[in-house]
gemmi code that builds the backbone of each chain (N, CA, C; Angstrom):
import gemmi

chains = {
    "A": [
        ("LYS", (0.870, -1.192, 0.000), (0.000, 0.000, 0.000), (0.897, 1.229, 0.000)),
        ("ALA", (0.616, 2.176, -0.883), (1.445, 3.373, -0.976), (1.276, 4.211, 0.276)),
        ("GLY", (2.347, 4.934, 0.624), (2.315, 5.787, 1.802), (1.710, 7.133, 1.493)),
        ("VAL", (1.820, 8.027, 2.445), (1.340, 9.397, 2.283), (2.259, 10.111, 1.293)),
        ("THR", (1.691, 10.774, 0.330), (2.493, 11.525, -0.629), (2.195, 13.003, -0.507)),
        ("GLN", (3.251, 13.796, -0.680), (3.119, 15.250, -0.596), (3.792, 15.881, -1.806)),
        ("THR", (3.139, 16.881, -2.339), (3.707, 17.617, -3.469), (3.504, 19.106, -3.271)),
        ("PRO", (4.452, 19.919, -3.721), (5.773, 19.496, -4.198), (6.668, 19.123, -3.019)),
        ("ARG", (7.815, 18.586, -3.259), (8.739, 18.260, -2.176), (9.543, 19.489, -1.743)),
        ("TYR", (9.814, 20.360, -2.672), (10.572, 21.576, -2.371), (9.918, 22.760, -3.070)),
        ("LEU", (9.979, 23.898, -2.410), (9.310, 25.085, -2.932), (10.051, 26.318, -2.435)),
        ("ILE", (10.274, 27.256, -3.335), (10.874, 28.536, -2.954), (9.916, 29.649, -3.342)),
        ("LYS", (9.581, 30.482, -2.383), (8.679, 31.605, -2.606), (9.309, 32.865, -2.021)),
        ("THR", (8.720, 33.999, -2.368), (9.163, 35.261, -1.789), (8.098, 35.804, -0.847)),
        ("ARG", (8.536, 36.680, 0.028), (7.617, 37.267, 1.004), (6.410, 37.892, 0.324)),
        ("GLY", (5.252, 37.720, 0.899), (4.038, 38.295, 0.360), (3.276, 37.377, -0.579)),
        ("GLN", (3.960, 36.392, -1.120), (3.275, 35.455, -2.007), (2.424, 34.489, -1.194)),
        ("GLN", (1.654, 33.689, -1.918), (0.891, 32.649, -1.251), (1.301, 31.304, -1.845)),
        ("VAL", (1.041, 30.235, -1.072), (1.482, 28.921, -1.512), (0.419, 27.885, -1.156)),
        ("THR", (0.308, 26.865, -1.994), (-0.611, 25.750, -1.740), (0.170, 24.451, -1.779)),
        ("LEU", (0.025, 23.671, -0.725), (0.698, 22.385, -0.625), (-0.358, 21.285, -0.674)),
        ("SER", (0.017, 20.147, -1.245), (-0.942, 19.075, -1.432), (-0.516, 17.805, -0.701)),
        ("CYS", (-1.508, 17.055, -0.259), (-1.258, 15.807, 0.474), (-2.263, 14.755, 0.042)),
        ("SER", (-1.757, 13.586, -0.326), (-2.632, 12.445, -0.621), (-2.441, 11.403, 0.465)),
        ("PRO", (-3.478, 11.080, 1.209), (-3.327, 10.127, 2.321), (-3.206, 8.698, 1.830)),
        ("ILE", (-2.867, 7.821, 2.752), (-2.860, 6.394, 2.464), (-4.272, 5.965, 2.068)),
        ("SER", (-4.361, 5.092, 1.087), (-5.667, 4.645, 0.610), (-6.503, 4.102, 1.770)),
        ("GLY", (-7.734, 4.612, 1.864), (-8.626, 4.163, 2.927), (-8.598, 5.031, 4.168)),
        ("HIS", (-7.580, 5.869, 4.299), (-7.514, 6.789, 5.429), (-8.356, 8.017, 5.132)),
        ("ARG", (-9.084, 8.477, 6.133), (-9.972, 9.625, 5.929), (-9.582, 10.850, 6.742)),
        ("SER", (-8.669, 10.665, 7.653), (-8.226, 11.800, 8.465), (-6.862, 12.258, 7.982)),
        ("VAL", (-6.723, 13.559, 7.816), (-5.449, 14.148, 7.397), (-5.097, 15.277, 8.358)),
        ("SER", (-3.877, 15.221, 8.874), (-3.375, 16.265, 9.769), (-2.177, 16.943, 9.136)),
        ("TRP", (-1.995, 18.196, 9.459), (-0.855, 18.977, 8.964), (-0.036, 19.490, 10.150)),
        ("TYR", (1.279, 19.453, 9.987), (2.208, 19.931, 10.996), (3.253, 20.811, 10.330)),
        ("GLN", (3.775, 21.754, 11.102), (4.895, 22.580, 10.662), (6.106, 22.240, 11.523)),
        ("GLN", (7.257, 22.084, 10.899), (8.474, 21.816, 11.658), (9.534, 22.850, 11.333)),
        ("THR", (9.984, 23.549, 12.349), (11.074, 24.511, 12.223), (12.140, 24.184, 13.253)),
        ("PRO", (13.371, 24.619, 13.012), (14.437, 24.336, 13.987), (14.146, 24.952, 15.361)),
        ("GLY", (13.503, 26.100, 15.383), (13.276, 26.773, 16.649), (12.081, 26.260, 17.428)),
        ("GLN", (11.010, 25.917, 16.750), (9.758, 25.517, 17.406), (9.484, 24.028, 17.355)),
        ("GLY", (10.253, 23.293, 16.588), (10.013, 21.857, 16.492), (8.774, 21.559, 15.673)),
        ("LEU", (8.176, 20.419, 15.953), (6.984, 19.970, 15.234), (5.742, 20.541, 15.909)),
        ("GLN", (4.967, 21.314, 15.145), (3.757, 21.915, 15.707), (2.550, 21.586, 14.854)),
        ("PHE", (1.461, 21.280, 15.525), (0.223, 20.904, 14.857), (-0.464, 22.125, 14.258)),
        ("LEU", (-0.889, 21.987, 12.997), (-1.607, 23.049, 12.301), (-3.116, 22.827, 12.347)),
        ("PHE", (-3.572, 21.756, 11.725), (-5.002, 21.415, 11.719), (-5.199, 19.987, 11.250)),
        ("GLU", (-6.427, 19.501, 11.462), (-6.781, 18.145, 11.091), (-8.135, 18.138, 10.411)),
        ("TYR", (-8.257, 17.363, 9.361), (-9.496, 17.260, 8.611), (-9.977, 15.823, 8.577)),
        ("PHE", (-11.291, 15.704, 8.641), (-11.929, 14.395, 8.539), (-13.233, 14.583, 7.793)),
        ("SER", (-13.438, 13.795, 6.766), (-14.663, 13.901, 5.958), (-14.944, 15.349, 5.566)),
        ("GLU", (-13.916, 15.989, 5.046), (-13.999, 17.346, 4.480), (-14.277, 18.427, 5.524)),
        ("THR", (-14.191, 18.094, 6.797), (-14.465, 19.060, 7.867), (-13.238, 19.218, 8.749)),
        ("GLN", (-12.925, 20.457, 9.082), (-11.832, 20.684, 10.015), (-12.303, 20.297, 11.415)),
        ("ARG", (-11.586, 19.363, 12.008), (-12.034, 18.827, 13.280), (-11.209, 19.358, 14.450)),
        ("ASN", (-9.998, 19.820, 14.144), (-9.105, 20.271, 15.198), (-8.158, 21.290, 14.602)),
        ("LYS", (-7.750, 22.261, 15.382), (-6.924, 23.339, 14.858), (-5.888, 23.729, 15.893)),
        ("GLY", (-4.679, 23.959, 15.432), (-3.621, 24.421, 16.308), (-3.601, 25.935, 16.406)),
        ("ASN", (-2.565, 26.449, 17.043), (-2.484, 27.872, 17.329), (-1.655, 28.594, 16.272)),
        ("PHE", (-2.206, 28.730, 15.101), (-1.551, 29.410, 13.991), (-2.464, 30.524, 13.484)),
        ("PRO", (-1.862, 31.575, 12.911), (-2.700, 32.681, 12.410), (-3.572, 32.255, 11.244)),
        ("GLY", (-4.547, 33.096, 10.946), (-5.512, 32.793, 9.896), (-4.914, 32.707, 8.497)),
        ("ARG", (-3.653, 33.131, 8.362), (-3.006, 33.014, 7.047), (-2.835, 31.543, 6.651)),
        ("PHE", (-2.884, 30.687, 7.628), (-2.764, 29.253, 7.381), (-4.172, 28.656, 7.300)),
        ("SER", (-4.456, 28.027, 6.200), (-5.773, 27.423, 6.035), (-5.632, 26.093, 5.309)),
        ("GLY", (-6.681, 25.337, 5.330), (-6.629, 24.050, 4.668), (-7.996, 23.629, 4.199)),
        ("ARG", (-8.024, 22.546, 3.477), (-9.295, 21.959, 3.087), (-9.066, 20.497, 2.740)),
        ("GLN", (-10.143, 19.766, 2.705), (-10.062, 18.365, 2.336), (-11.138, 18.083, 1.308)),
        ("PHE", (-10.811, 17.264, 0.361), (-11.727, 16.931, -0.715), (-12.443, 15.610, -0.433)),
        ("SER", (-13.423, 15.312, -1.248), (-14.234, 14.111, -1.013), (-13.417, 12.826, -1.130)),
        ("ASN", (-12.288, 12.883, -1.834), (-11.443, 11.686, -1.954), (-10.385, 11.636, -0.850)),
        ("SER", (-10.539, 12.484, 0.166), (-9.671, 12.591, 1.350), (-8.360, 13.319, 1.095)),
        ("ARG", (-8.053, 13.622, -0.151), (-6.867, 14.438, -0.412), (-7.039, 15.796, 0.259)),
        ("SER", (-5.919, 16.370, 0.664), (-5.998, 17.636, 1.394), (-4.998, 18.633, 0.824)),
        ("GLU", (-5.331, 19.878, 0.978), (-4.425, 20.966, 0.627), (-4.336, 21.923, 1.798)),
        ("MET", (-3.168, 22.533, 1.938), (-3.055, 23.634, 2.880), (-2.521, 24.859, 2.137)),
        ("ASN", (-2.955, 25.995, 2.550), (-2.603, 27.248, 1.905), (-2.025, 28.204, 2.935)),
        ("VAL", (-0.973, 28.876, 2.545), (-0.428, 29.935, 3.389), (-0.427, 31.209, 2.555)),
        ("SER", (-1.110, 32.214, 3.030), (-1.168, 33.478, 2.290), (-0.181, 34.472, 2.907)),
        ("THR", (0.149, 35.480, 2.122), (1.046, 36.547, 2.565), (2.238, 35.983, 3.328)),
        ("LEU", (3.050, 35.220, 2.627), (4.154, 34.512, 3.245), (5.121, 35.454, 3.963)),
        ("GLU", (5.604, 34.968, 5.097), (6.619, 35.675, 5.873), (7.868, 34.791, 5.936)),
        ("LEU", (9.004, 35.448, 6.228), (10.262, 34.697, 6.309), (10.149, 33.548, 7.305)),
        ("GLY", (9.427, 33.762, 8.391), (9.279, 32.757, 9.432), (8.433, 31.566, 9.037)),
        ("ASP", (7.828, 31.628, 7.874), (7.038, 30.483, 7.412), (7.910, 29.428, 6.757)),
        ("SER", (9.191, 29.736, 6.594), (10.121, 28.748, 6.051), (10.165, 27.558, 7.002)),
        ("ALA", (9.854, 26.385, 6.481), (9.712, 25.220, 7.350), (9.518, 23.978, 6.507)),
        ("LEU", (9.544, 22.846, 7.202), (9.132, 21.577, 6.616), (7.674, 21.373, 6.995)),
        ("TYR", (6.808, 21.246, 6.009), (5.385, 21.044, 6.267), (5.056, 19.570, 6.060)),
        ("LEU", (4.534, 18.983, 7.097), (4.288, 17.543, 7.109), (2.804, 17.246, 7.147)),
        ("CYS", (2.436, 16.250, 6.414), (1.064, 15.776, 6.381), (1.053, 14.356, 6.939)),
        ("ALA", (0.011, 14.023, 7.671), (-0.113, 12.677, 8.229), (-1.541, 12.202, 8.047)),
        ("SER", (-1.713, 10.923, 7.784), (-3.069, 10.380, 7.675), (-3.279, 9.276, 8.707)),
        ("SER", (-4.535, 9.059, 9.045), (-4.887, 8.077, 10.069), (-5.954, 7.137, 9.544)),
        ("PRO", (-5.895, 5.888, 9.977), (-6.919, 4.925, 9.549), (-8.250, 5.234, 10.205)),
        ("PRO", (-9.341, 4.768, 9.607), (-10.671, 5.054, 10.157), (-10.954, 4.227, 11.405)),
        ("PRO", (-11.941, 4.605, 12.180), (-12.333, 3.806, 13.347), (-12.654, 2.379, 12.941)),
        ("GLY", (-12.265, 1.448, 13.796), (-12.514, 0.049, 13.497), (-11.339, -0.625, 12.845)),
        ("HIS", (-10.378, 0.170, 12.405), (-9.155, -0.396, 11.848), (-8.368, -1.055, 12.973)),
        ("GLN", (-7.430, -1.941, 12.606), (-6.670, -2.637, 13.632), (-5.935, -1.668, 14.549)),
        ("PHE", (-5.497, -0.544, 13.980), (-4.847, 0.463, 14.815), (-5.916, 1.430, 15.306)),
        ("SER", (-6.737, 0.961, 16.191), (-7.893, 1.748, 16.600), (-7.517, 2.964, 17.415)),
        ("THR", (-6.245, 3.131, 17.717), (-5.835, 4.283, 18.503), (-5.392, 5.436, 17.617)),
        ("ASP", (-5.807, 5.414, 16.357), (-5.613, 6.584, 15.519), (-4.140, 6.923, 15.324)),
        ("THR", (-3.342, 5.918, 15.057), (-1.934, 6.155, 14.740), (-1.835, 6.984, 13.479)),
        ("GLN", (-0.937, 7.956, 13.478), (-0.748, 8.813, 12.322), (0.482, 8.382, 11.540)),
        ("TYR", (0.343, 8.384, 10.230), (1.428, 8.005, 9.332), (1.805, 9.238, 8.513)),
        ("PHE", (3.064, 9.590, 8.578), (3.522, 10.846, 7.998), (4.060, 10.675, 6.586)),
        ("GLY", (3.907, 11.734, 5.800), (4.525, 11.815, 4.499), (5.935, 12.367, 4.611)),
        ("PRO", (6.613, 12.527, 3.469), (8.001, 12.999, 3.479), (8.133, 14.494, 3.722)),
        ("GLY", (7.035, 15.225, 3.569), (7.069, 16.662, 3.821), (7.345, 17.492, 2.581)),
        ("THR", (6.972, 18.755, 2.687), (7.308, 19.766, 1.684), (8.203, 20.795, 2.350)),
        ("ARG", (9.379, 20.982, 1.790), (10.315, 21.979, 2.335), (10.035, 23.312, 1.666)),
        ("LEU", (9.515, 24.261, 2.423), (9.198, 25.599, 1.918), (10.255, 26.585, 2.379)),
        ("THR", (10.821, 27.282, 1.432), (11.776, 28.356, 1.733), (11.181, 29.670, 1.279)),
        ("VAL", (11.112, 30.641, 2.179), (10.586, 31.968, 1.862), (11.750, 32.954, 1.859)),
        ("LEU", (11.939, 33.610, 0.733), (13.058, 34.554, 0.591), (12.588, 36.003, 0.693)),
    ],
    "B": [
        ("ASP", (1.834, 21.778, 25.668), (3.184, 21.344, 25.998), (3.258, 19.822, 26.011)),
        ("ALA", (4.455, 19.307, 25.611), (4.662, 17.874, 25.650), (4.560, 17.394, 27.086)),
        ("LYS", (4.037, 16.180, 27.264), (3.866, 15.630, 28.599), (4.954, 14.632, 28.924)),
        ("THR", (6.007, 14.620, 28.144), (7.063, 13.640, 28.322), (8.410, 14.321, 28.489)),
        ("THR", (9.331, 13.607, 29.132), (10.703, 14.058, 29.295), (11.629, 12.990, 28.758)),
        ("GLN", (12.525, 13.397, 27.853), (13.493, 12.474, 27.274), (14.873, 13.095, 27.342)),
        ("PRO", (15.918, 12.274, 27.434), (17.276, 12.844, 27.369), (17.485, 13.445, 25.985)),
        ("PRO", (18.207, 14.551, 25.898), (18.382, 15.203, 24.591), (19.193, 14.367, 23.607)),
        ("SER", (20.127, 13.582, 24.083), (20.942, 12.798, 23.167), (21.460, 11.530, 23.832)),
        ("MET", (21.741, 10.545, 22.990), (22.316, 9.277, 23.448), (23.173, 8.711, 22.335)),
        ("ASP", (24.184, 7.932, 22.732), (25.000, 7.196, 21.776), (24.796, 5.708, 22.002)),
        ("CYS", (24.982, 4.945, 20.941), (24.862, 3.502, 21.034), (25.824, 2.896, 20.021)),
        ("ALA", (26.492, 1.823, 20.401), (27.389, 1.143, 19.482), (26.589, 0.263, 18.532)),
        ("GLU", (27.019, 0.255, 17.289), (26.344, -0.555, 16.272), (26.310, -2.024, 16.704)),
        ("GLY", (25.138, -2.647, 16.536), (24.982, -4.045, 16.919), (24.514, -4.260, 18.332)),
        ("ARG", (24.636, -3.219, 19.170), (24.184, -3.339, 20.554), (22.740, -2.871, 20.653)),
        ("ALA", (22.115, -3.187, 21.775), (20.743, -2.728, 22.006), (20.754, -1.245, 22.385)),
        ("ALA", (19.824, -0.510, 21.829), (19.629, 0.893, 22.200), (18.395, 0.974, 23.087)),
        ("ASN", (18.577, 1.529, 24.271), (17.481, 1.650, 25.230), (17.179, 3.128, 25.437)),
        ("LEU", (16.054, 3.585, 24.941), (15.711, 5.001, 25.007), (14.630, 5.205, 26.071)),
        ("PRO", (14.949, 5.970, 27.117), (13.976, 6.161, 28.199), (13.043, 7.342, 27.936)),
        ("CYS", (11.902, 7.277, 28.575), (10.928, 8.356, 28.490), (10.176, 8.423, 29.814)),
        ("ASN", (10.104, 9.636, 30.353), (9.355, 9.832, 31.591), (8.038, 10.506, 31.282)),
        ("HIS", (6.956, 9.922, 31.784), (5.619, 10.520, 31.588), (4.848, 10.369, 32.886)),
        ("SER", (5.343, 11.029, 33.916), (4.822, 10.834, 35.270), (3.384, 11.308, 35.443)),
        ("THR", (2.881, 12.161, 34.544), (1.507, 12.667, 34.694), (0.536, 11.983, 33.741)),
        ("ILE", (0.923, 10.845, 33.217), (0.085, 10.150, 32.241), (-1.268, 9.768, 32.858)),
        ("SER", (-2.317, 9.914, 32.063), (-3.657, 9.542, 32.523), (-3.965, 8.104, 32.118)),
        ("GLY", (-4.974, 7.546, 32.748), (-5.306, 6.139, 32.525), (-5.704, 5.813, 31.094)),
        ("ASN", (-6.201, 6.809, 30.375), (-6.648, 6.562, 29.004), (-5.661, 7.074, 27.965)),
        ("GLU", (-4.454, 7.389, 28.383), (-3.444, 7.864, 27.441), (-2.493, 6.746, 27.044)),
        ("TYR", (-2.239, 6.668, 25.740), (-1.306, 5.701, 25.202), (0.090, 6.328, 25.120)),
        ("VAL", (1.097, 5.473, 25.067), (2.470, 5.913, 24.814), (2.818, 5.540, 23.378)),
        ("TYR", (3.194, 6.543, 22.595), (3.585, 6.332, 21.209), (5.075, 6.667, 21.062)),
        ("TRP", (5.709, 5.960, 20.138), (7.084, 6.300, 19.760), (7.151, 6.492, 18.247)),
        ("TYR", (7.785, 7.590, 17.871), (8.078, 7.882, 16.473), (9.562, 8.193, 16.375)),
        ("ARG", (10.097, 8.092, 15.183), (11.445, 8.557, 14.955), (11.487, 9.365, 13.667)),
        ("GLN", (12.465, 10.245, 13.586), (12.619, 11.093, 12.419), (14.087, 11.094, 11.999)),
        ("ILE", (14.309, 10.520, 10.852), (15.635, 10.547, 10.254), (15.763, 11.880, 9.528)),
        ("HIS", (16.935, 12.421, 9.528), (17.158, 13.798, 9.095), (16.332, 14.217, 7.890)),
        ("SER", (15.506, 15.267, 8.099), (14.724, 15.905, 7.044), (13.665, 15.021, 6.407)),
        ("GLN", (13.380, 13.876, 7.021), (12.287, 13.043, 6.526), (11.083, 13.197, 7.456)),
        ("GLY", (9.925, 12.666, 7.045), (8.769, 12.696, 7.918), (8.932, 11.711, 9.062)),
        ("PRO", (8.310, 11.992, 10.218), (8.380, 11.046, 11.341), (7.834, 9.688, 10.939)),
        ("GLN", (8.477, 8.657, 11.469), (8.092, 7.276, 11.181), (7.522, 6.651, 12.439)),
        ("TYR", (6.343, 6.081, 12.347), (5.733, 5.403, 13.484), (6.557, 4.159, 13.828)),
        ("ILE", (6.791, 3.956, 15.145), (7.538, 2.772, 15.565), (6.623, 1.791, 16.288)),
        ("ILE", (6.004, 2.258, 17.372), (5.248, 1.357, 18.235), (4.412, 2.176, 19.192)),
        ("HIS", (3.377, 1.590, 19.756), (2.621, 2.258, 20.802), (2.063, 1.221, 21.763)),
        ("GLY", (1.694, 1.673, 22.967), (1.128, 0.763, 23.950), (0.367, 1.512, 25.022)),
        ("LEU", (-0.453, 0.767, 25.750), (-1.249, 1.358, 26.830), (-0.647, 1.005, 28.182)),
        ("LYS", (-0.545, -0.266, 28.486), (0.072, -0.663, 29.759), (0.866, -1.952, 29.653)),
        ("ASN", (0.586, -2.753, 28.655), (1.360, -3.976, 28.475), (2.577, -3.710, 27.612)),
        ("ASN", (3.592, -4.511, 27.791), (4.757, -4.405, 26.929), (4.363, -4.826, 25.520)),
        ("GLU", (4.953, -4.179, 24.552), (4.636, -4.448, 23.157), (5.916, -4.696, 22.376)),
        ("THR", (5.800, -5.530, 21.350), (6.948, -5.797, 20.475), (6.447, -5.899, 19.047)),
        ("ASN", (7.219, -5.320, 18.140), (6.943, -5.524, 16.722), (8.277, -5.733, 16.013)),
        ("GLU", (8.258, -5.700, 14.705), (9.463, -6.012, 13.948), (10.541, -4.934, 14.102)),
        ("MET", (10.149, -3.765, 14.569), (11.125, -2.684, 14.693), (11.712, -2.589, 16.096)),
        ("ALA", (10.869, -2.750, 17.112), (11.311, -2.430, 18.461), (10.421, -3.085, 19.511)),
        ("SER", (10.839, -2.927, 20.764), (10.023, -3.334, 21.913), (9.752, -2.114, 22.773)),
        ("LEU", (8.578, -2.099, 23.364), (8.195, -1.015, 24.263), (7.914, -1.616, 25.634)),
        ("ILE", (8.679, -1.146, 26.606), (8.505, -1.608, 27.980), (7.900, -0.458, 28.785)),
        ("ILE", (6.733, -0.669, 29.358), (6.056, 0.349, 30.170), (6.053, -0.123, 31.617)),
        ("THR", (6.491, 0.738, 32.526), (6.519, 0.352, 33.934), (5.104, 0.112, 34.447)),
        ("GLU", (5.025, -0.620, 35.554), (3.718, -0.998, 36.069), (2.881, 0.228, 36.459)),
        ("ASP", (3.548, 1.260, 36.982), (2.808, 2.474, 37.349), (2.582, 3.393, 36.149)),
        ("ARG", (3.105, 2.987, 34.993), (2.951, 3.715, 33.711), (3.581, 5.103, 33.732)),
        ("LYS", (4.433, 5.390, 34.674), (5.037, 6.721, 34.713), (6.283, 6.826, 33.868)),
        ("SER", (6.759, 5.747, 33.335), (7.897, 5.806, 32.430), (7.869, 4.607, 31.495)),
        ("SER", (8.636, 4.724, 30.425), (8.719, 3.640, 29.459), (10.101, 3.647, 28.824)),
        ("THR", (10.428, 2.538, 28.164), (11.701, 2.411, 27.462), (11.447, 1.805, 26.093)),
        ("LEU", (11.978, 2.458, 25.083), (11.961, 1.893, 23.740), (13.269, 1.147, 23.543)),
        ("ILE", (13.182, -0.082, 23.090), (14.378, -0.894, 22.888), (14.507, -1.252, 21.408)),
        ("LEU", (15.642, -0.838, 20.837), (16.012, -1.301, 19.501), (17.018, -2.414, 19.724)),
        ("PRO", (16.682, -3.654, 19.443), (17.510, -4.764, 19.921), (18.912, -4.840, 19.326)),
        ("HIS", (19.065, -4.503, 18.079), (20.379, -4.551, 17.431), (20.519, -3.290, 16.573)),
        ("ALA", (20.974, -2.238, 17.174), (20.997, -0.949, 16.476), (21.955, -0.980, 15.281)),
        ("THR", (21.530, -0.355, 14.194), (22.375, -0.181, 13.017), (22.563, 1.312, 12.763)),
        ("LEU", (23.475, 1.623, 11.862), (23.744, 3.038, 11.554), (22.480, 3.730, 11.057)),
        ("ARG", (21.600, 2.964, 10.402), (20.366, 3.549, 9.869), (19.351, 3.895, 10.959)),
        ("ASP", (19.619, 3.474, 12.173), (18.741, 3.833, 13.291), (19.096, 5.199, 13.875)),
        ("THR", (20.144, 5.812, 13.386), (20.489, 7.166, 13.836), (19.361, 8.115, 13.453)),
        ("ALA", (18.765, 8.757, 14.451), (17.568, 9.571, 14.224), (17.195, 10.280, 15.525)),
        ("VAL", (16.193, 11.142, 15.435), (15.578, 11.717, 16.631), (14.357, 10.864, 16.969)),
        ("TYR", (14.289, 10.432, 18.217), (13.211, 9.564, 18.672), (12.277, 10.357, 19.586)),
        ("TYR", (11.003, 10.310, 19.268), (10.003, 11.056, 20.024), (9.099, 10.102, 20.803)),
        ("CYS", (8.932, 10.398, 22.072), (7.989, 9.688, 22.924), (6.797, 10.622, 23.147)),
        ("ILE", (5.598, 10.150, 22.885), (4.399, 10.997, 22.966), (3.322, 10.254, 23.742)),
        ("VAL", (2.659, 10.956, 24.648), (1.489, 10.368, 25.298), (0.258, 11.072, 24.758)),
        ("ARG", (-0.774, 10.321, 24.536), (-1.926, 10.863, 23.824), (-3.161, 10.024, 24.084)),
        ("VAL", (-4.252, 10.735, 24.269), (-5.541, 10.058, 24.388), (-5.922, 9.512, 23.022)),
        ("ALA", (-6.499, 8.358, 23.007), (-6.876, 7.724, 21.741), (-8.212, 8.260, 21.256)),
        ("ASN", (-8.275, 9.567, 21.013), (-9.470, 10.174, 20.425), (-9.172, 10.554, 19.000)),
        ("TYR", (-10.044, 10.166, 18.113), (-9.831, 10.529, 16.725), (-9.864, 12.038, 16.587)),
        ("GLY", (-8.907, 12.545, 15.857), (-8.796, 13.988, 15.695), (-7.880, 14.635, 16.701)),
        ("GLN", (-7.498, 13.893, 17.715), (-6.579, 14.451, 18.709), (-5.179, 14.490, 18.119)),
        ("ASN", (-4.559, 15.688, 18.131), (-3.252, 15.789, 17.502), (-2.154, 15.217, 18.393)),
        ("PHE", (-1.032, 14.937, 17.782), (0.157, 14.521, 18.513), (0.939, 15.770, 18.908)),
        ("VAL", (1.432, 15.787, 20.134), (2.266, 16.882, 20.619), (3.696, 16.364, 20.727)),
        ("PHE", (4.557, 16.862, 19.866), (5.931, 16.404, 19.821), (6.801, 17.295, 20.698)),
        ("GLY", (7.613, 16.674, 21.528), (8.634, 17.398, 22.259), (9.920, 17.422, 21.452)),
        ("PRO", (11.036, 17.786, 22.070), (12.311, 17.822, 21.345), (12.886, 16.445, 21.053)),
        ("GLY", (12.452, 15.385, 21.766), (12.911, 14.034, 21.490), (14.337, 13.778, 21.939)),
        ("THR", (14.811, 12.561, 21.629), (16.185, 12.139, 21.915), (16.902, 11.910, 20.592)),
        ("ARG", (18.025, 12.567, 20.449), (18.845, 12.339, 19.250), (19.746, 11.139, 19.520)),
        ("LEU", (19.452, 10.016, 18.862), (20.249, 8.800, 19.008), (21.292, 8.737, 17.903)),
        ("SER", (22.517, 8.582, 18.296), (23.611, 8.398, 17.336), (24.127, 6.977, 17.497)),
        ("VAL", (24.042, 6.202, 16.438), (24.588, 4.853, 16.436), (25.989, 4.930, 15.842)),
        ("LEU", (26.955, 4.509, 16.617), (28.361, 4.672, 16.246), (28.940, 3.352, 15.742)),
        ("PRO", (29.769, 3.418, 14.689), (30.362, 2.176, 14.140), (31.415, 1.607, 15.068)),
    ],
}
model = gemmi.Model(1)
for chain_id, residues in chains.items():
    chain = gemmi.Chain(chain_id)
    for i, (resn, *xyz) in enumerate(residues, 1):
        res = gemmi.Residue()
        res.name, res.seqid = resn, gemmi.SeqId(i, " ")
        for name, pos in zip(("N", "CA", "C"), xyz):
            atom = gemmi.Atom()
            atom.name, atom.element = name, gemmi.Element(name[0])
            atom.pos, atom.b_iso = gemmi.Position(*pos), 0.0
            res.add_atom(atom)
        chain.add_residue(res)
    model.add_chain(chain)
structure = gemmi.Structure()
structure.add_model(model)
structure.setup_entities()
C-alpha cells in the first residue's frame, strides 16, 4: 500500500506570495493532519481534517488554512508569506475507526520543504 | 506542551541494544504511549505504541513500567540507519486528537 504523498517536495517563494501544498493520504484513510516543523519551534500541529471538515486546529494565524476533498486528499494554503514560514510542512493520515490500529496512529509523508526569501 | 521528558541525546554502538527512556509521570489512565522517529529531514516514522502492556513488533520493543510513569523503547540490534531523533508521545486515543511532539532524543549509532 502506498504511503502518504506530498507535493511538491521543495518550494521557494518570496515574502508576500501565497502557496498551496498538497497531500494524498494512504488509501482508505480519511483523516489528514498537517504539521509545521522549524528548527526553533520543532513539530507543531496546524489542523486536522476528517470527511472534508476541520475537526481540530492548532495555534496558527488565519493566514494558514486548509481543506479536504471528497477523496480525502488535502491541501493547505499559506497566504502573505513571511520569512518565518520557512519550514518543513508535514502531512499525516490516520486509519478510520474500526481499523486494527484503533488508537488513531498517524502516518507521515516525506514533507514539503518551503523556503521563503 | 509535551507531557514527556526524554534525554536530549544518546550514543549507542552498532549491533548493541539501544534503550531510550521516556518519563511521563503525569500520564492519565486513558493515554497511550507512542514512539516515532525522524531521520534527518524526513517525515516522522511510526515505531510502536502501547497502553500498559509491553509491546513488540518487527522494529522495536516497548517496555512500560507498572505504574505507567515511564517507558523504554528498545532497539535490539541498532544499526547506523537507526540514527535519528526519537520522540515519545502520550496521547488520548481520540480521533482527531493531535500529537504533541517534544524535542525528542537524538540517538547516534556509532560504528
